[in-house]
mmCIF file of the C-alpha atoms, coordinates in Angstrom:
data_MODEL
# 
_entry.id   MODEL 
# 
loop_
_atom_site.group_PDB 
_atom_site.id 
_atom_site.type_symbol 
_atom_site.label_atom_id 
_atom_site.label_alt_id 
_atom_site.label_comp_id 
_atom_site.label_asym_id 
_atom_site.label_entity_id 
_atom_site.label_seq_id 
_atom_site.pdbx_PDB_ins_code 
_atom_site.Cartn_x 
_atom_site.Cartn_y 
_atom_site.Cartn_z 
_atom_site.occupancy 
_atom_site.B_iso_or_equiv 
_atom_site.pdbx_formal_charge 
_atom_site.auth_seq_id 
_atom_site.auth_comp_id 
_atom_site.auth_asym_id 
_atom_site.auth_atom_id 
_atom_site.pdbx_PDB_model_num 
ATOM 1   C CA . MET A 1 1   ? 8.014   -9.754  -21.576 1.00 0.00 ? 1   MET A CA 1 
ATOM 2   C CA . THR A 1 2   ? 10.391  -7.110  -22.772 1.00 0.00 ? 2   THR A CA 1 
ATOM 3   C CA . ARG A 1 3   ? 11.287  -4.085  -20.750 1.00 0.00 ? 3   ARG A CA 1 
ATOM 4   C CA . LEU A 1 4   ? 9.233   -1.808  -23.252 1.00 0.00 ? 4   LEU A CA 1 
ATOM 5   C CA . ASP A 1 5   ? 6.309   -4.288  -22.908 1.00 0.00 ? 5   ASP A CA 1 
ATOM 6   C CA . ALA A 1 6   ? 6.434   -3.971  -19.108 1.00 0.00 ? 6   ALA A CA 1 
ATOM 7   C CA . VAL A 1 7   ? 6.414   -0.161  -19.454 1.00 0.00 ? 7   VAL A CA 1 
ATOM 8   C CA . PHE A 1 8   ? 3.110   -0.317  -21.325 1.00 0.00 ? 8   PHE A CA 1 
ATOM 9   C CA . TRP A 1 9   ? 1.804   -2.991  -19.204 1.00 0.00 ? 9   TRP A CA 1 
ATOM 10  C CA . ALA A 1 10  ? 2.520   -0.942  -16.037 1.00 0.00 ? 10  ALA A CA 1 
ATOM 11  C CA . PHE A 1 11  ? 0.601   2.229   -17.413 1.00 0.00 ? 11  PHE A CA 1 
ATOM 12  C CA . PHE A 1 12  ? -2.270  -0.062  -18.529 1.00 0.00 ? 12  PHE A CA 1 
ATOM 13  C CA . VAL A 1 13  ? -2.796  -1.390  -14.940 1.00 0.00 ? 13  VAL A CA 1 
ATOM 14  C CA . LEU A 1 14  ? -2.312  2.115   -13.413 1.00 0.00 ? 14  LEU A CA 1 
ATOM 15  C CA . GLY A 1 15  ? -5.035  3.294   -15.867 1.00 0.00 ? 15  GLY A CA 1 
ATOM 16  C CA . ALA A 1 16  ? -7.220  0.383   -14.945 1.00 0.00 ? 16  ALA A CA 1 
ATOM 17  C CA . VAL A 1 17  ? -6.843  1.254   -11.352 1.00 0.00 ? 17  VAL A CA 1 
ATOM 18  C CA . LEU A 1 18  ? -7.458  5.020   -11.733 1.00 0.00 ? 18  LEU A CA 1 
ATOM 19  C CA . LEU A 1 19  ? -10.581 4.085   -13.725 1.00 0.00 ? 19  LEU A CA 1 
ATOM 20  C CA . THR A 1 20  ? -11.927 1.694   -10.940 1.00 0.00 ? 20  THR A CA 1 
ATOM 21  C CA . GLY A 1 21  ? -11.655 4.728   -8.672  1.00 0.00 ? 21  GLY A CA 1 
ATOM 22  C CA . LEU A 1 22  ? -13.520 6.873   -10.972 1.00 0.00 ? 22  LEU A CA 1 
ATOM 23  C CA . VAL A 1 23  ? -16.426 4.117   -11.296 1.00 0.00 ? 23  VAL A CA 1 
ATOM 24  C CA . ALA A 1 24  ? -16.216 3.874   -7.377  1.00 0.00 ? 24  ALA A CA 1 
ATOM 25  C CA . GLY A 1 25  ? -17.543 7.433   -7.259  1.00 0.00 ? 25  GLY A CA 1 
ATOM 26  C CA . LEU A 1 26  ? -20.639 6.401   -9.452  1.00 0.00 ? 26  LEU A CA 1 
ATOM 27  C CA . LEU A 1 27  ? -21.822 3.305   -7.544  1.00 0.00 ? 27  LEU A CA 1 
ATOM 28  C CA . PRO A 1 28  ? -23.585 2.992   -4.464  1.00 0.00 ? 28  PRO A CA 1 
ATOM 29  C CA . GLN A 1 29  ? -21.241 3.182   -1.441  1.00 0.00 ? 29  GLN A CA 1 
ATOM 30  C CA . SER A 1 30  ? -22.464 -0.056  0.333   1.00 0.00 ? 30  SER A CA 1 
ATOM 31  C CA . ALA A 1 31  ? -19.911 -2.279  2.231   1.00 0.00 ? 31  ALA A CA 1 
ATOM 32  C CA . GLU A 1 32  ? -20.418 -4.985  -0.506  1.00 0.00 ? 32  GLU A CA 1 
ATOM 33  C CA . VAL A 1 33  ? -19.595 -2.520  -3.378  1.00 0.00 ? 33  VAL A CA 1 
ATOM 34  C CA . ARG A 1 34  ? -16.815 -0.946  -1.424  1.00 0.00 ? 34  ARG A CA 1 
ATOM 35  C CA . LEU A 1 35  ? -15.148 -4.061  -0.632  1.00 0.00 ? 35  LEU A CA 1 
ATOM 36  C CA . ALA A 1 36  ? -15.611 -5.501  -4.236  1.00 0.00 ? 36  ALA A CA 1 
ATOM 37  C CA . LEU A 1 37  ? -13.954 -2.528  -5.664  1.00 0.00 ? 37  LEU A CA 1 
ATOM 38  C CA . LEU A 1 38  ? -11.018 -2.677  -3.267  1.00 0.00 ? 38  LEU A CA 1 
ATOM 39  C CA . LEU A 1 39  ? -10.365 -6.322  -3.856  1.00 0.00 ? 39  LEU A CA 1 
ATOM 40  C CA . TRP A 1 40  ? -10.508 -5.707  -7.753  1.00 0.00 ? 40  TRP A CA 1 
ATOM 41  C CA . GLN A 1 41  ? -7.880  -2.999  -7.408  1.00 0.00 ? 41  GLN A CA 1 
ATOM 42  C CA . GLN A 1 42  ? -5.623  -5.277  -5.590  1.00 0.00 ? 42  GLN A CA 1 
ATOM 43  C CA . LEU A 1 43  ? -6.321  -7.911  -8.120  1.00 0.00 ? 43  LEU A CA 1 
ATOM 44  C CA . LEU A 1 44  ? -5.093  -5.536  -10.572 1.00 0.00 ? 44  LEU A CA 1 
ATOM 45  C CA . PHE A 1 45  ? -2.123  -5.049  -8.709  1.00 0.00 ? 45  PHE A CA 1 
ATOM 46  C CA . VAL A 1 46  ? -1.357  -8.618  -8.141  1.00 0.00 ? 46  VAL A CA 1 
ATOM 47  C CA . VAL A 1 47  ? -1.822  -9.667  -11.690 1.00 0.00 ? 47  VAL A CA 1 
ATOM 48  C CA . GLY A 1 48  ? 0.142   -6.664  -12.963 1.00 0.00 ? 48  GLY A CA 1 
ATOM 49  C CA . GLY A 1 49  ? 2.877   -7.123  -10.629 1.00 0.00 ? 49  GLY A CA 1 
ATOM 50  C CA . TYR A 1 50  ? 3.358   -10.816 -11.339 1.00 0.00 ? 50  TYR A CA 1 
ATOM 51  C CA . LEU A 1 51  ? 2.933   -10.775 -15.033 1.00 0.00 ? 51  LEU A CA 1 
ATOM 52  C CA . GLY A 1 52  ? 5.095   -7.724  -15.624 1.00 0.00 ? 52  GLY A CA 1 
ATOM 53  C CA . ALA A 1 53  ? 7.888   -8.177  -13.047 1.00 0.00 ? 53  ALA A CA 1 
ATOM 54  C CA . ARG A 1 54  ? 11.187  -9.973  -13.935 1.00 0.00 ? 54  ARG A CA 1 
ATOM 55  C CA . LYS A 1 55  ? 11.153  -13.507 -12.317 1.00 0.00 ? 55  LYS A CA 1 
ATOM 56  C CA . GLU A 1 56  ? 14.462  -12.746 -10.827 1.00 0.00 ? 56  GLU A CA 1 
ATOM 57  C CA . VAL A 1 57  ? 12.543  -10.700 -8.009  1.00 0.00 ? 57  VAL A CA 1 
ATOM 58  C CA . PHE A 1 58  ? 10.557  -13.724 -7.027  1.00 0.00 ? 58  PHE A CA 1 
ATOM 59  C CA . ARG A 1 59  ? 13.788  -15.646 -5.768  1.00 0.00 ? 59  ARG A CA 1 
ATOM 60  C CA . ARG A 1 60  ? 12.817  -18.258 -3.298  1.00 0.00 ? 60  ARG A CA 1 
ATOM 61  C CA . ALA A 1 61  ? 12.443  -16.798 0.270   1.00 0.00 ? 61  ALA A CA 1 
ATOM 62  C CA . ASP A 1 62  ? 14.677  -18.428 2.846   1.00 0.00 ? 62  ASP A CA 1 
ATOM 63  C CA . ARG A 1 63  ? 14.960  -17.753 6.754   1.00 0.00 ? 63  ARG A CA 1 
ATOM 64  C CA . SER A 1 64  ? 16.935  -14.380 6.154   1.00 0.00 ? 64  SER A CA 1 
ATOM 65  C CA . VAL A 1 65  ? 14.305  -13.007 4.048   1.00 0.00 ? 65  VAL A CA 1 
ATOM 66  C CA . TYR A 1 66  ? 11.637  -13.844 6.597   1.00 0.00 ? 66  TYR A CA 1 
ATOM 67  C CA . THR A 1 67  ? 13.594  -12.210 9.388   1.00 0.00 ? 67  THR A CA 1 
ATOM 68  C CA . CYS A 1 68  ? 14.524  -9.318  7.390   1.00 0.00 ? 68  CYS A CA 1 
ATOM 69  C CA . GLY A 1 69  ? 10.841  -8.569  6.244   1.00 0.00 ? 69  GLY A CA 1 
ATOM 70  C CA . ALA A 1 70  ? 9.580   -9.083  9.790   1.00 0.00 ? 70  ALA A CA 1 
ATOM 71  C CA . LEU A 1 71  ? 11.955  -6.932  11.507  1.00 0.00 ? 71  LEU A CA 1 
ATOM 72  C CA . SER A 1 72  ? 11.721  -4.278  8.872   1.00 0.00 ? 72  SER A CA 1 
ATOM 73  C CA . GLY A 1 73  ? 8.029   -4.273  9.256   1.00 0.00 ? 73  GLY A CA 1 
ATOM 74  C CA . LEU A 1 74  ? 8.182   -3.677  13.003  1.00 0.00 ? 74  LEU A CA 1 
ATOM 75  C CA . GLY A 1 75  ? 10.713  -0.915  12.443  1.00 0.00 ? 75  GLY A CA 1 
ATOM 76  C CA . LEU A 1 76  ? 8.343   0.670   9.700   1.00 0.00 ? 76  LEU A CA 1 
ATOM 77  C CA . PHE A 1 77  ? 5.521   0.394   11.999  1.00 0.00 ? 77  PHE A CA 1 
ATOM 78  C CA . ALA A 1 78  ? 7.472   2.492   14.727  1.00 0.00 ? 78  ALA A CA 1 
ATOM 79  C CA . VAL A 1 79  ? 8.491   5.030   12.019  1.00 0.00 ? 79  VAL A CA 1 
ATOM 80  C CA . ASN A 1 80  ? 4.683   5.385   10.911  1.00 0.00 ? 80  ASN A CA 1 
ATOM 81  C CA . ALA A 1 81  ? 3.521   5.825   14.346  1.00 0.00 ? 81  ALA A CA 1 
ATOM 82  C CA . VAL A 1 82  ? 5.914   8.654   15.169  1.00 0.00 ? 82  VAL A CA 1 
ATOM 83  C CA . LEU A 1 83  ? 5.243   10.445  11.687  1.00 0.00 ? 83  LEU A CA 1 
ATOM 84  C CA . GLY A 1 84  ? 1.514   9.901   12.189  1.00 0.00 ? 84  GLY A CA 1 
ATOM 85  C CA . TYR A 1 85  ? 1.816   11.571  15.572  1.00 0.00 ? 85  TYR A CA 1 
ATOM 86  C CA . LEU A 1 86  ? 3.823   14.542  14.264  1.00 0.00 ? 86  LEU A CA 1 
ATOM 87  C CA . SER A 1 87  ? 1.536   14.849  11.175  1.00 0.00 ? 87  SER A CA 1 
ATOM 88  C CA . MET A 1 88  ? -1.437  15.135  13.437  1.00 0.00 ? 88  MET A CA 1 
ATOM 89  C CA . ARG A 1 89  ? 0.186   17.781  15.775  1.00 0.00 ? 89  ARG A CA 1 
ATOM 90  C CA . ILE A 1 90  ? 1.367   19.840  12.810  1.00 0.00 ? 90  ILE A CA 1 
ATOM 91  C CA . ALA A 1 91  ? -2.120  19.680  11.237  1.00 0.00 ? 91  ALA A CA 1 
ATOM 92  C CA . LEU A 1 92  ? -3.590  20.893  14.625  1.00 0.00 ? 92  LEU A CA 1 
ATOM 93  C CA . ARG A 1 93  ? -1.289  23.726  14.694  1.00 0.00 ? 93  ARG A CA 1 
ATOM 94  C CA . PHE A 1 94  ? -2.092  25.122  11.444  1.00 0.00 ? 94  PHE A CA 1 
ATOM 95  C CA . LEU A 1 95  ? -5.704  23.940  10.799  1.00 0.00 ? 95  LEU A CA 1 
ATOM 96  C CA . GLU A 1 96  ? -9.037  24.124  12.491  1.00 0.00 ? 96  GLU A CA 1 
ATOM 97  C CA . TYR A 1 97  ? -9.687  21.395  15.160  1.00 0.00 ? 97  TYR A CA 1 
ATOM 98  C CA . ASP A 1 98  ? -12.891 20.505  13.251  1.00 0.00 ? 98  ASP A CA 1 
ATOM 99  C CA . LEU A 1 99  ? -11.262 20.295  9.866   1.00 0.00 ? 99  LEU A CA 1 
ATOM 100 C CA . VAL A 1 100 ? -8.522  18.088  11.274  1.00 0.00 ? 100 VAL A CA 1 
ATOM 101 C CA . GLN A 1 101 ? -11.197 15.828  12.630  1.00 0.00 ? 101 GLN A CA 1 
ATOM 102 C CA . ASN A 1 102 ? -13.163 15.736  9.382   1.00 0.00 ? 102 ASN A CA 1 
ATOM 103 C CA . LEU A 1 103 ? -9.944  14.805  7.430   1.00 0.00 ? 103 LEU A CA 1 
ATOM 104 C CA . ILE A 1 104 ? -9.232  12.010  10.005  1.00 0.00 ? 104 ILE A CA 1 
ATOM 105 C CA . PHE A 1 105 ? -12.807 10.687  9.586   1.00 0.00 ? 105 PHE A CA 1 
ATOM 106 C CA . ARG A 1 106 ? -12.649 10.792  5.730   1.00 0.00 ? 106 ARG A CA 1 
ATOM 107 C CA . GLU A 1 107 ? -9.311  8.737   5.715   1.00 0.00 ? 107 GLU A CA 1 
ATOM 108 C CA . ARG A 1 108 ? -10.582 6.069   8.076   1.00 0.00 ? 108 ARG A CA 1 
ATOM 109 C CA . VAL A 1 109 ? -14.421 5.792   7.245   1.00 0.00 ? 109 VAL A CA 1 
ATOM 110 C CA . GLY A 1 110 ? -13.944 3.557   4.157   1.00 0.00 ? 110 GLY A CA 1 
ATOM 111 C CA . VAL A 1 111 ? -12.161 0.775   6.047   1.00 0.00 ? 111 VAL A CA 1 
ATOM 112 C CA . GLU A 1 112 ? -13.603 1.166   9.405   1.00 0.00 ? 112 GLU A CA 1 
ATOM 113 C CA . MET A 1 113 ? -17.089 0.809   7.740   1.00 0.00 ? 113 MET A CA 1 
ATOM 114 C CA . LEU A 1 114 ? -15.905 -2.573  6.398   1.00 0.00 ? 114 LEU A CA 1 
ATOM 115 C CA . LEU A 1 115 ? -14.521 -3.790  9.742   1.00 0.00 ? 115 LEU A CA 1 
ATOM 116 C CA . THR A 1 116 ? -17.477 -2.761  11.775  1.00 0.00 ? 116 THR A CA 1 
ATOM 117 C CA . SER A 1 117 ? -19.962 -4.438  9.411   1.00 0.00 ? 117 SER A CA 1 
ATOM 118 C CA . ASN A 1 118 ? -22.393 -6.656  11.058  1.00 0.00 ? 118 ASN A CA 1 
ATOM 119 C CA . LYS A 1 119 ? -21.920 -9.111  8.077   1.00 0.00 ? 119 LYS A CA 1 
ATOM 120 C CA . PRO A 1 120 ? -19.227 -11.521 9.056   1.00 0.00 ? 120 PRO A CA 1 
ATOM 121 C CA . LEU A 1 121 ? -18.047 -12.199 5.402   1.00 0.00 ? 121 LEU A CA 1 
ATOM 122 C CA . ILE A 1 122 ? -17.429 -8.546  4.824   1.00 0.00 ? 122 ILE A CA 1 
ATOM 123 C CA . VAL A 1 123 ? -15.260 -8.360  7.985   1.00 0.00 ? 123 VAL A CA 1 
ATOM 124 C CA . LEU A 1 124 ? -13.269 -11.408 6.849   1.00 0.00 ? 124 LEU A CA 1 
ATOM 125 C CA . GLY A 1 125 ? -12.715 -10.288 3.609   1.00 0.00 ? 125 GLY A CA 1 
ATOM 126 C CA . THR A 1 126 ? -11.516 -6.827  4.754   1.00 0.00 ? 126 THR A CA 1 
ATOM 127 C CA . THR A 1 127 ? -9.134  -8.560  7.364   1.00 0.00 ? 127 THR A CA 1 
ATOM 128 C CA . LEU A 1 128 ? -7.678  -10.656 4.640   1.00 0.00 ? 128 LEU A CA 1 
ATOM 129 C CA . LEU A 1 129 ? -7.408  -7.687  2.149   1.00 0.00 ? 129 LEU A CA 1 
ATOM 130 C CA . LEU A 1 130 ? -5.535  -5.632  4.648   1.00 0.00 ? 130 LEU A CA 1 
ATOM 131 C CA . THR A 1 131 ? -2.990  -8.287  6.033   1.00 0.00 ? 131 THR A CA 1 
ATOM 132 C CA . ILE A 1 132 ? -2.496  -10.246 2.687   1.00 0.00 ? 132 ILE A CA 1 
ATOM 133 C CA . GLY A 1 133 ? -4.091  -8.629  -0.307  1.00 0.00 ? 133 GLY A CA 1 
ATOM 134 C CA . ALA A 1 134 ? -2.836  -5.240  -0.016  1.00 0.00 ? 134 ALA A CA 1 
ATOM 135 C CA . PRO A 1 135 ? 0.788   -6.105  0.955   1.00 0.00 ? 135 PRO A CA 1 
ATOM 136 C CA . LEU A 1 136 ? 0.817   -8.593  -1.899  1.00 0.00 ? 136 LEU A CA 1 
ATOM 137 C CA . GLY A 1 137 ? -0.576  -6.687  -4.745  1.00 0.00 ? 137 GLY A CA 1 
ATOM 138 C CA . GLU A 1 138 ? 0.861   -3.331  -3.954  1.00 0.00 ? 138 GLU A CA 1 
ATOM 139 C CA . GLU A 1 139 ? 4.393   -4.643  -3.392  1.00 0.00 ? 139 GLU A CA 1 
ATOM 140 C CA . LEU A 1 140 ? 4.212   -6.864  -6.455  1.00 0.00 ? 140 LEU A CA 1 
ATOM 141 C CA . PHE A 1 141 ? 3.293   -3.911  -8.611  1.00 0.00 ? 141 PHE A CA 1 
ATOM 142 C CA . PHE A 1 142 ? 4.963   -0.825  -6.984  1.00 0.00 ? 142 PHE A CA 1 
ATOM 143 C CA . ARG A 1 143 ? 8.306   -2.392  -5.809  1.00 0.00 ? 143 ARG A CA 1 
ATOM 144 C CA . GLY A 1 144 ? 8.473   -5.751  -7.803  1.00 0.00 ? 144 GLY A CA 1 
ATOM 145 C CA . LEU A 1 145 ? 7.380   -4.135  -11.152 1.00 0.00 ? 145 LEU A CA 1 
ATOM 146 C CA . LEU A 1 146 ? 7.665   -0.376  -11.129 1.00 0.00 ? 146 LEU A CA 1 
ATOM 147 C CA . VAL A 1 147 ? 10.811  0.206   -8.920  1.00 0.00 ? 147 VAL A CA 1 
ATOM 148 C CA . ASP A 1 148 ? 12.556  -2.690  -10.712 1.00 0.00 ? 148 ASP A CA 1 
ATOM 149 C CA . LEU A 1 149 ? 11.700  -1.347  -14.124 1.00 0.00 ? 149 LEU A CA 1 
ATOM 150 C CA . TRP A 1 150 ? 12.641  2.199   -13.736 1.00 0.00 ? 150 TRP A CA 1 
ATOM 151 C CA . LYS A 1 151 ? 15.913  1.957   -11.491 1.00 0.00 ? 151 LYS A CA 1 
ATOM 152 C CA . ASP A 1 152 ? 17.834  1.025   -14.669 1.00 0.00 ? 152 ASP A CA 1 
ATOM 153 C CA . SER A 1 153 ? 16.719  4.066   -16.839 1.00 0.00 ? 153 SER A CA 1 
ATOM 154 C CA . LEU A 1 154 ? 16.354  6.528   -13.750 1.00 0.00 ? 154 LEU A CA 1 
ATOM 155 C CA . GLY A 1 155 ? 18.748  5.065   -11.163 1.00 0.00 ? 155 GLY A CA 1 
ATOM 156 C CA . ALA A 1 156 ? 17.645  3.340   -8.118  1.00 0.00 ? 156 ALA A CA 1 
ATOM 157 C CA . LYS A 1 157 ? 17.115  6.531   -5.794  1.00 0.00 ? 157 LYS A CA 1 
ATOM 158 C CA . LYS A 1 158 ? 14.930  8.300   -8.423  1.00 0.00 ? 158 LYS A CA 1 
ATOM 159 C CA . ALA A 1 159 ? 12.835  5.110   -9.074  1.00 0.00 ? 159 ALA A CA 1 
ATOM 160 C CA . VAL A 1 160 ? 12.140  4.656   -5.354  1.00 0.00 ? 160 VAL A CA 1 
ATOM 161 C CA . PHE A 1 161 ? 11.082  8.055   -4.843  1.00 0.00 ? 161 PHE A CA 1 
ATOM 162 C CA . LEU A 1 162 ? 8.969   8.488   -8.040  1.00 0.00 ? 162 LEU A CA 1 
ATOM 163 C CA . VAL A 1 163 ? 7.170   5.054   -7.192  1.00 0.00 ? 163 VAL A CA 1 
ATOM 164 C CA . ALA A 1 164 ? 6.781   6.332   -3.708  1.00 0.00 ? 164 ALA A CA 1 
ATOM 165 C CA . LEU A 1 165 ? 5.055   9.416   -4.774  1.00 0.00 ? 165 LEU A CA 1 
ATOM 166 C CA . ILE A 1 166 ? 2.791   7.297   -7.150  1.00 0.00 ? 166 ILE A CA 1 
ATOM 167 C CA . PHE A 1 167 ? 2.025   4.988   -4.319  1.00 0.00 ? 167 PHE A CA 1 
ATOM 168 C CA . THR A 1 168 ? 1.065   7.929   -2.005  1.00 0.00 ? 168 THR A CA 1 
ATOM 169 C CA . PHE A 1 169 ? -1.014  9.882   -4.261  1.00 0.00 ? 169 PHE A CA 1 
ATOM 170 C CA . LEU A 1 170 ? -3.095  6.615   -5.199  1.00 0.00 ? 170 LEU A CA 1 
ATOM 171 C CA . HIS A 1 171 ? -3.821  6.249   -1.455  1.00 0.00 ? 171 HIS A CA 1 
ATOM 172 C CA . SER A 1 172 ? -5.484  9.934   -1.496  1.00 0.00 ? 172 SER A CA 1 
ATOM 173 C CA . TYR A 1 173 ? -4.482  10.823  2.046   1.00 0.00 ? 173 TYR A CA 1 
ATOM 174 C CA . VAL A 1 174 ? -3.892  14.263  3.394   1.00 0.00 ? 174 VAL A CA 1 
ATOM 175 C CA . LEU A 1 175 ? -3.026  13.898  6.895   1.00 0.00 ? 175 LEU A CA 1 
ATOM 176 C CA . GLN A 1 176 ? -1.270  10.661  6.293   1.00 0.00 ? 176 GLN A CA 1 
ATOM 177 C CA . PHE A 1 177 ? 0.632   11.794  3.258   1.00 0.00 ? 177 PHE A CA 1 
ATOM 178 C CA . ILE A 1 178 ? 4.102   12.091  4.702   1.00 0.00 ? 178 ILE A CA 1 
ATOM 179 C CA . PRO A 1 179 ? 3.934   8.758   6.751   1.00 0.00 ? 179 PRO A CA 1 
ATOM 180 C CA . VAL A 1 180 ? 2.570   6.943   3.556   1.00 0.00 ? 180 VAL A CA 1 
ATOM 181 C CA . LEU A 1 181 ? 5.195   8.605   1.388   1.00 0.00 ? 181 LEU A CA 1 
ATOM 182 C CA . VAL A 1 182 ? 8.034   7.593   3.797   1.00 0.00 ? 182 VAL A CA 1 
ATOM 183 C CA . SER A 1 183 ? 6.586   4.117   4.036   1.00 0.00 ? 183 SER A CA 1 
ATOM 184 C CA . GLY A 1 184 ? 6.763   3.962   0.188   1.00 0.00 ? 184 GLY A CA 1 
ATOM 185 C CA . LEU A 1 185 ? 10.408  5.084   0.263   1.00 0.00 ? 185 LEU A CA 1 
ATOM 186 C CA . ILE A 1 186 ? 11.571  2.446   2.926   1.00 0.00 ? 186 ILE A CA 1 
ATOM 187 C CA . LEU A 1 187 ? 9.784   -0.292  1.161   1.00 0.00 ? 187 LEU A CA 1 
ATOM 188 C CA . GLY A 1 188 ? 11.504  0.553   -2.005  1.00 0.00 ? 188 GLY A CA 1 
ATOM 189 C CA . ILE A 1 189 ? 14.875  0.681   -0.453  1.00 0.00 ? 189 ILE A CA 1 
ATOM 190 C CA . LEU A 1 190 ? 14.073  -2.670  1.065   1.00 0.00 ? 190 LEU A CA 1 
ATOM 191 C CA . PHE A 1 191 ? 13.542  -3.955  -2.415  1.00 0.00 ? 191 PHE A CA 1 
ATOM 192 C CA . VAL A 1 192 ? 16.454  -2.459  -3.978  1.00 0.00 ? 192 VAL A CA 1 
ATOM 193 C CA . ARG A 1 193 ? 18.865  -3.714  -1.328  1.00 0.00 ? 193 ARG A CA 1 
ATOM 194 C CA . SER A 1 194 ? 17.429  -7.378  -1.151  1.00 0.00 ? 194 SER A CA 1 
ATOM 195 C CA . GLY A 1 195 ? 16.484  -7.750  -4.793  1.00 0.00 ? 195 GLY A CA 1 
ATOM 196 C CA . ASN A 1 196 ? 13.678  -9.959  -3.429  1.00 0.00 ? 196 ASN A CA 1 
ATOM 197 C CA . VAL A 1 197 ? 10.114  -8.544  -3.558  1.00 0.00 ? 197 VAL A CA 1 
ATOM 198 C CA . PHE A 1 198 ? 9.187   -10.911 -0.650  1.00 0.00 ? 198 PHE A CA 1 
ATOM 199 C CA . VAL A 1 199 ? 11.019  -8.589  1.759   1.00 0.00 ? 199 VAL A CA 1 
ATOM 200 C CA . PRO A 1 200 ? 8.859   -5.515  1.127   1.00 0.00 ? 200 PRO A CA 1 
ATOM 201 C CA . ILE A 1 201 ? 5.698   -7.804  1.029   1.00 0.00 ? 201 ILE A CA 1 
ATOM 202 C CA . LEU A 1 202 ? 6.449   -9.082  4.400   1.00 0.00 ? 202 LEU A CA 1 
ATOM 203 C CA . ALA A 1 203 ? 7.342   -5.844  5.976   1.00 0.00 ? 203 ALA A CA 1 
ATOM 204 C CA . HIS A 1 204 ? 4.124   -4.310  4.547   1.00 0.00 ? 204 HIS A CA 1 
ATOM 205 C CA . ALA A 1 205 ? 2.042   -7.261  5.827   1.00 0.00 ? 205 ALA A CA 1 
ATOM 206 C CA . VAL A 1 206 ? 3.592   -6.866  9.529   1.00 0.00 ? 206 VAL A CA 1 
ATOM 207 C CA . VAL A 1 207 ? 2.594   -3.281  9.554   1.00 0.00 ? 207 VAL A CA 1 
ATOM 208 C CA . ASN A 1 208 ? -0.906  -3.671  8.277   1.00 0.00 ? 208 ASN A CA 1 
ATOM 209 C CA . THR A 1 209 ? -1.465  -6.642  10.649  1.00 0.00 ? 209 THR A CA 1 
ATOM 210 C CA . LEU A 1 210 ? -0.136  -4.608  13.681  1.00 0.00 ? 210 LEU A CA 1 
ATOM 211 C CA . VAL A 1 211 ? -2.346  -1.515  12.717  1.00 0.00 ? 211 VAL A CA 1 
ATOM 212 C CA . LEU A 1 212 ? -5.405  -3.865  12.591  1.00 0.00 ? 212 LEU A CA 1 
ATOM 213 C CA . VAL A 1 213 ? -4.646  -5.516  15.834  1.00 0.00 ? 213 VAL A CA 1 
ATOM 214 C CA . ILE A 1 214 ? -4.287  -2.073  17.600  1.00 0.00 ? 214 ILE A CA 1 
ATOM 215 C CA . TRP A 1 215 ? -7.574  -0.837  15.948  1.00 0.00 ? 215 TRP A CA 1 
ATOM 216 C CA . LEU A 1 216 ? -9.376  -3.958  17.030  1.00 0.00 ? 216 LEU A CA 1 
ATOM 217 C CA . PHE A 1 217 ? -8.335  -3.694  20.569  1.00 0.00 ? 217 PHE A CA 1 
ATOM 218 C CA . GLY A 1 218 ? -8.861  0.098   20.605  1.00 0.00 ? 218 GLY A CA 1 
ATOM 219 C CA . LEU A 1 219 ? -5.320  0.831   21.828  1.00 0.00 ? 219 LEU A CA 1 
# 
């Protein structure tokens, strides 16, 4: 696939993801439908990233890659925790308490509805989606394809920032906008410096796994 073909392919995948989001608003919001749509979106990212990215970004992962990804994930989790707390405090300073609580509910309700389902397959599917599907799909597409595609024409810094913005807007968060944006920036930097998409994949997976564990234990 040429670089021009990759550009068209990337916008096609983004269009398909946005269309899925629009369709989601028209369908019943049952746990099965919500999970199916989330899985479909990640499948688009996985296929889009894998087919569109240069094969050089898939270099065989050795021990240093695993170590870098895991340690980066721990650091990113700590950064997210601090930024999340600060975002909450700032929001409470300028917004009504009830509005902040409503925003928190809206940003959590989707995933929490799936994780608290009384259907084991829904819970299992959601867990796998969070710990494997999302890190794999989002990093293959956003870092492995988009950052790598645009860093030659825009420069690495602009490419990382632009992709982080797109990554953040697609998550549709308000309170967590800054933490997600910073996460996108850090994951992009990890990819550019390593040249290996498995580093941000592992870091992303570590963050999501820790968030899930903390949620499950109510810490």
